[in-house]
N, C-alpha and C positions, 0 to 999 in steps of 0.2 A: 578164787578168781579176784583179780584186782579191779578197783574202780577205774573207769576210763572216761574221758571227755574228748570229743572231737570238735574243734572250732572250724567254721567254714567262713571264707571271705572271698571277695572279688573286687577288682578295680577296673572300671571302664571309663576311659577318657573320652569326653564328648567335646568336639570342636564346634563352636558357634561360628557360622559363616554368614556374612552379609554381602550381598551383591546388588548392584544397581543395573537395571536393564530397562531400556525404554522409558527412562525417567522415573521408574518405580524402584523402591528398595525392597529387597526380599531377604528375610532372615530364615536360615535353616540350621540344622545341626546334623552332624554325622560323627561316626567313630573317628578319632584322630588317626590319621594315616601313619603317624610315627610309631604307633603300637599295633594297629590293625585289628585288635581283638581284646576281649576281656582277659585280665590276668588274675590268678588266684588259685584257690584250691582248699584243701583241708589240712589241718594241723592236729596231730595227736598230742594232746597235753600230757605231761607226766601225770601219773595217777594221783588224784586227790585222795585224802584220807577220809575214812568214815568219820562222821560228825565234824567235818571241816568244809561244809558247803551250806550256804544260807542265802536267803533272799528277803528283801523288803518289797512288798507289793503295794502299789498305789499310795506312796508316801510323798509328802510335800517337802521340798528342800527349803529350809529357813536360814541356811548359811549363805552368806554373801562373800566369804573368803574361803580358801581351800581348808576343808575340815575333814579330818581322818574318819574313815568308815569303821573304826574299831568299836563303835557303839552307835546309838541312834542320835547322837547330838547334832548331826547335820540335817536332821529332819524335824519337822514341826511335832511337838509333843515328845521328842526323844524316845520314839518307840523301840521296843525290842524287835528283833527280826521277826518277820511274818512266819517263817518256818526254817528249821535247821539250826546249825551252830556255826558261828563265825570262825573262820580259820585264824590261826596266829600268823602264819605265813601265807601270802596270796600267790596263786599260780595264774588266776584269770579273773577278770571282772567283766560283767556285761551290764550295760545301762540302757534303758529305753526311756526316752522323754515323751511321755504319752499325752500330756495335756498342759496347756498354759491358760491361766486366768489373768486377765489384764495384760500388762507388758512386762515380761520377765527378761527377755533377751535369750541368752544361751545358758545351758547347763554345761559346766566345765569339769572334766575328769583330769586330775593331776596325779602323777606317780612320781614320788620323790619331790623334786622341784620343777619337773618338766610337765607342761600341759600336753596331754596326749589326745584329747578330743574336746571339741566345742560343739555341742549338739543344739539344733533348733527343734522346735516342737515337731513330733512325728519321726524324728531320727533316733537311731540306736547304734550302739557299737559294742563289739566284743574285743577285748584286748588280752592277748596272752602275755603274761608278765615274766614267766620263767622259761628258759630254754630247756634242753634235754637234761641238764643237770638236776632239774626238779627241786632246787633249793627255795624258790619263792622269795618274796620280799615281805618285810614286816607290814602288817595291816595298817599300822600308824602312818605308813608312807603312801597309802592309797586313799586319795581324797576326792571330794566332790563339793561343788557349790553352784549357786545360780547367780546370774548377773544382778538380779534384783529380787527382793522379797518384801512384801507388806501383807500382813495377815488379812485374808479375805479380799485383797485388792490385786496384788501381783504375786502369783504362785505358780511354781513349776512342779508338776506331778510326775514321778518317775517310778520305775521298777528297777531294782538293783540286785545282781547275783554276784556272789564271791565264792570262789572255790580254792582250796589250798591244802595246807598242812596244819596239824595240831601243834607243832613245835618247830 
């Protein structure tokens, strides 16, 4: 039986509405009528290979420019993965920005030269990188950084998962 991974996502556009009635201003929000509902669903990722899925848990980003996730150099202390084996080619990445100390700003995920996500504390994202062809991209092209870092002063704590292929 092959390994499998299903990614789930949705998008819901919320319109901010401000009205003035009787000299008072009211602010409300509702689903944008241009789309009327949440869009999204699930996506079956091409099968990742055994020993090509890994995670870092509760690590602090010390990189302030896009740094490849091919090892632990983007993180304080350059840790090995918490569990698993890093893929050579990446099919999916998941990042959770769990905690901020001081003022960091955003955690940025870059794939190739393109910024794919800018996360604030408490946010997370799952990004499928490969289509049905299942070829993936080189792990050196999957990068992360924080807007600011100062040891013990400004720190972003994250969890990161990478799944993919051994070659």
